[in-house]
C-alpha positions as CSV (number, residue, x, y, z in Angstrom):
1,X,-35.6,-14.8,-127.7
2,X,-33.7,-11.9,-129.1
3,X,-30.1,-11.3,-128.4
4,X,-31.1,-8.1,-126.6
5,X,-33.5,-10.1,-124.3
6,X,-30.8,-12.7,-123.6
7,X,-28.4,-10.0,-122.6
8,X,-30.9,-8.3,-120.3
9,X,-31.8,-11.6,-118.6
10,X,-28.1,-12.5,-118.2
11,X,-27.2,-9.1,-116.9
12,X,-29.9,-9.2,-114.2
13,X,-28.9,-12.7,-113.2
14,X,-25.3,-11.7,-113.1
15,X,-26.0,-8.7,-110.9
16,X,-27.9,-10.8,-108.4
17,X,-25.2,-13.3,-108.2
18,X,-22.6,-10.6,-107.9
19,X,-24.5,-8.9,-105.2
20,X,-24.9,-12.1,-103.3
21,X,-21.2,-12.8,-103.6
22,X,-20.4,-9.3,-102.3
23,X,-22.7,-9.8,-99.4
24,X,-21.1,-13.1,-98.4
25,X,-17.6,-11.5,-98.6
26,X,-18.7,-8.5,-96.4
27,X,-20.2,-10.8,-93.8
28,X,-17.1,-12.9,-93.8
29,X,-15.1,-9.8,-93.0
30,X,-17.6,-8.2,-90.5
31,X,-18.0,-11.1,-88.2
32,X,-14.3,-11.6,-87.4
33,X,-13.9,-7.8,-87.0
34,X,-16.9,-7.6,-84.6
35,X,-15.5,-10.4,-82.5
36,X,-12.1,-8.8,-82.4
37,X,-13.6,-5.5,-81.3
38,X,-15.5,-7.2,-78.6
39,X,-12.5,-9.1,-77.3
40,X,-10.4,-5.9,-77.5
41,X,-12.9,-4.0,-75.3
42,X,-13.0,-6.8,-72.8
43,X,-9.3,-6.6,-72.3
44,X,-9.6,-3.1,-70.7
45,X,-11.9,-4.4,-68.0
46,X,-10.1,-5.8,-64.9
47,X,-10.7,-9.5,-64.4
48,X,-13.4,-10.2,-61.9
49,X,-12.1,-10.8,-58.3
50,X,-14.2,-12.1,-55.6
51,X,-14.5,-9.9,-52.6
52,X,-12.8,-11.1,-49.5
53,X,-14.7,-12.3,-46.4
54,X,-13.9,-9.0,-44.6
55,X,-16.8,-7.6,-42.6
56,X,-17.6,-4.0,-43.6
57,X,-20.5,-3.5,-41.1
58,X,-18.5,-1.6,-38.6
59,X,-17.1,0.8,-41.2
60,X,-20.5,1.4,-42.7
61,X,-21.9,2.2,-39.2
62,X,-19.1,4.6,-38.4
63,X,-19.5,6.4,-41.7
64,X,-23.3,6.5,-41.3
65,X,-22.7,8.1,-37.9
66,X,-20.0,10.4,-39.4
67,X,-17.4,9.1,-37.1
68,X,-14.8,10.0,-39.6
69,X,-11.6,9.4,-37.5
70,X,-12.9,6.0,-36.4
71,X,-13.8,5.1,-40.0
72,X,-10.3,6.0,-41.2
73,X,-8.8,3.6,-38.5
74,X,-11.3,0.9,-39.6
75,X,-10.4,1.4,-43.2
76,X,-6.7,1.0,-42.4
77,X,-7.5,-2.3,-40.6
78,X,-9.6,-3.6,-43.4
79,X,-7.0,-2.8,-45.9
80,X,-4.4,-4.7,-44.0
81,X,-6.8,-7.5,-43.9
82,X,-7.9,-7.7,-47.4
83,X,-4.4,-7.0,-48.7
84,X,-3.1,-9.9,-46.5
85,X,-0.5,-7.6,-44.9
86,X,1.3,-8.2,-41.7
87,X,1.4,-5.9,-38.7
88,X,4.9,-4.6,-39.3
89,X,3.6,-1.2,-40.4
90,X,3.9,0.2,-43.9
91,X,2.7,-1.0,-47.3
92,X,5.5,-1.9,-49.7
93,X,5.2,-1.3,-53.5
94,X,4.9,-5.0,-54.4
95,X,1.9,-5.3,-52.0
96,X,-0.2,-2.7,-53.7
97,X,-1.7,-5.1,-56.2
98,X,-2.7,-7.4,-53.4
99,X,-5.7,-5.2,-52.9
100,X,-8.6,-6.9,-54.7
101,X,-10.7,-4.6,-57.0
102,X,-13.9,-5.9,-55.4
103,X,-12.8,-4.8,-51.9
104,X,-11.4,-1.5,-53.0
105,X,-14.6,-0.8,-54.8
106,X,-16.6,-1.5,-51.7
107,X,-14.4,0.6,-49.4
108,X,-14.6,3.5,-51.9
109,X,-18.4,3.1,-52.3
110,X,-19.0,3.5,-48.6
111,X,-16.7,6.5,-48.3
112,X,-18.3,8.3,-51.3
113,X,-21.8,7.5,-50.3
114,X,-21.7,8.6,-46.7
115,X,-19.7,11.8,-47.4
116,X,-21.9,12.9,-50.3
117,X,-19.1,12.5,-52.8
118,X,-16.5,14.5,-50.8
119,X,-14.3,11.7,-49.5
120,X,-13.1,8.4,-51.0
121,X,-10.2,6.8,-52.9
122,X,-11.8,7.6,-56.3
123,X,-12.1,11.3,-55.3
124,X,-8.5,11.4,-54.3
125,X,-7.4,9.6,-57.4
126,X,-9.3,12.0,-59.7
127,X,-7.7,15.0,-57.9
128,X,-4.2,13.4,-58.2
129,X,-4.8,12.7,-62.0
130,X,-6.1,16.3,-62.5
131,X,-2.8,17.6,-61.3
132,X,-0.9,15.5,-63.9
133,X,0.0,12.6,-61.5
134,X,0.9,9.2,-62.9
135,X,2.3,6.1,-61.3
136,X,5.7,7.7,-61.4
137,X,6.3,9.6,-58.3
138,X,6.8,13.4,-58.7
139,X,7.6,15.4,-55.5
140,X,6.1,18.5,-57.1
141,X,2.8,16.9,-58.0
142,X,2.6,15.0,-54.8
143,X,3.0,18.1,-52.7
144,X,0.5,19.9,-54.8
145,X,-1.9,17.0,-54.1
146,X,-1.2,17.1,-50.4
147,X,-2.0,20.8,-50.4
148,X,-5.2,20.3,-52.4
149,X,-6.7,17.7,-50.1
150,X,-5.5,19.5,-46.9
151,X,-2.7,17.2,-45.8
152,X,-0.2,19.9,-46.1
153,X,-0.3,23.6,-44.9
154,X,2.4,26.1,-45.2
155,X,4.6,23.7,-46.9
156,X,4.5,21.3,-43.9
157,X,2.9,17.9,-43.6
158,X,0.2,17.9,-41.0
159,X,0.2,15.6,-38.0
160,X,-2.6,13.1,-37.8
161,X,-4.2,15.0,-34.8
162,X,-4.2,18.1,-36.9
163,X,-6.3,16.7,-39.7
164,X,-10.0,17.6,-40.1
165,X,-12.3,14.8,-39.4
166,X,-15.6,16.3,-40.5
167,X,-17.3,17.4,-43.7
168,X,-15.8,20.9,-43.5
169,X,-12.5,19.2,-44.7
170,X,-11.3,19.8,-48.2
171,X,-12.7,17.5,-50.8
172,X,-10.5,14.3,-50.9
173,X,-9.2,14.8,-47.3
174,X,-10.3,11.3,-46.2
175,X,-9.6,8.5,-45.9
176,X,-5.9,9.2,-44.9
177,X,-5.2,5.6,-43.9
178,X,-2.4,6.9,-41.7
179,X,-3.2,5.9,-38.1
180,X,-0.8,6.0,-35.3
181,X,0.9,2.6,-35.2
182,X,-1.4,1.2,-37.9
183,X,-1.2,1.4,-41.7
184,X,1.5,3.9,-42.9
185,X,2.5,4.6,-46.4
186,X,4.5,7.3,-48.1
187,X,3.8,9.3,-51.3
188,X,5.7,6.8,-53.3
189,X,3.2,4.0,-52.3
190,X,0.1,6.2,-52.5
191,X,0.7,7.2,-56.1
192,X,1.0,3.5,-57.0
193,X,-2.2,2.7,-55.1
194,X,-3.9,5.4,-57.2
195,X,-2.7,3.5,-60.2
196,X,-4.3,0.4,-58.8
197,X,-7.5,2.3,-58.1
198,X,-7.5,3.3,-61.8
199,X,-7.1,-0.3,-62.9
200,X,-10.0,-1.2,-60.6
201,X,-12.1,1.5,-62.2
202,X,-12.7,3.4,-59.0
């Protein structure tokens, strides 16, 4: 065999071996990267939480019948139940994260479905975010939010009896979760609740 032939055979063999080696190296790099990307994406998903034993039948019946005020009161009751809150009144900041994502998603789903997308925590959260709202309370943004959803008129907070409990209300008007003697929270707690809603992917 000529020197030229030996060189040709060796070169082809060398190229095949080199290509195989490069393929192994790339595979060794690609697999850990793919696993890291998968694990990183999973970190953004809230950990699965089982829904509580709360019964949503009454709320669904009220929403289906468009008994909006009654549904708001039932929502307040359910939130106090699933959040394991006492009957002393308001929700405190440390208690916000007690609301399981599964229960919040169920509450929101019912409100959004039966109001044709006009009412619900996710609707309110999106409005608040569109105004530049974050978990940090801003009086200016909060008042703008209240005005947008119809909780404030002429610079004044509306009394519960003055709210609109039908579909003519502004988008995001309900639920208020502010029933006489029931669940009461201020803007400070609501903006933190919207942050919880964001975490729960409402």
